[in-house]
C-alpha positions in Angstrom: -206.5 -196.9 111.5 -208.5 -196.4 108.2 -209.2 -199.5 106.2 -207.6 -197.9 103.1 -204.4 -197.1 104.9 -204.2 -200.6 106.3 -204.7 -202.1 102.8 -202.0 -199.8 101.3 -199.5 -200.8 104.0 -200.3 -204.5 103.5 -199.7 -204.2 99.7 -196.4 -202.3 100.4 -195.3 -205.0 102.8 -196.3 -207.7 100.3 -194.2 -206.1 97.5 -191.3 -205.7 99.9 -190.4 -202.3 98.5 -192.0 -198.9 99.2 -194.1 -197.2 96.5 -192.2 -194.1 95.5 -193.6 -190.9 93.9 -193.4 -190.5 90.1 -189.9 -189.4 89.2 -191.0 -187.6 86.2 -193.4 -185.5 88.3 -190.6 -184.6 90.7 -188.2 -183.5 87.9 -191.0 -181.4 86.3 -191.6 -179.6 89.6 -187.9 -178.8 89.9 -187.8 -177.5 86.3 -190.9 -175.4 87.0 -189.3 -173.8 90.0 -186.2 -172.8 88.0 -188.0 -171.9 84.8 -188.9 -168.3 85.6 -185.4 -167.3 86.7 -183.9 -168.9 83.6 -186.3 -167.2 81.3 -185.7 -163.8 82.9 -181.9 -164.3 82.3 -182.4 -165.3 78.7 -184.5 -162.4 77.5 -183.6 -158.7 77.1 -184.6 -156.0 79.6 -186.7 -154.4 76.9 -188.6 -157.7 76.3 -189.1 -158.1 80.1 -190.6 -154.6 80.3 -193.0 -155.4 77.4 -194.1 -158.5 79.2 -194.7 -156.6 82.4 -196.6 -153.9 80.6 -199.0 -156.4 78.9 -199.5 -158.2 82.2 -200.3 -154.9 84.0 -202.8 -153.9 81.4 -204.4 -157.3 81.6 -204.7 -157.0 85.4 -206.2 -153.6 85.3 -208.6 -154.5 82.5 -209.9 -157.4 84.6 -210.5 -155.2 87.7 -211.9 -152.2 85.7 -213.6 -153.3 82.5 -214.1 -150.6 79.9 -217.7 -150.3 78.9 
């Protein structure tokens, strides 16, 4: 067993409660996963088409730069 793992487990046992991940980080992850769907619902079809058009132009410009 690695020395760092052993030290971590010793500290956990000494504290008598497990160290949990950051709750704020977990909730931000959940919000990020739902964000795209919520945004797509909230904007009009015309606005979505405009966003897609701009993204497509940006992708093609990166692959085929105009000289």
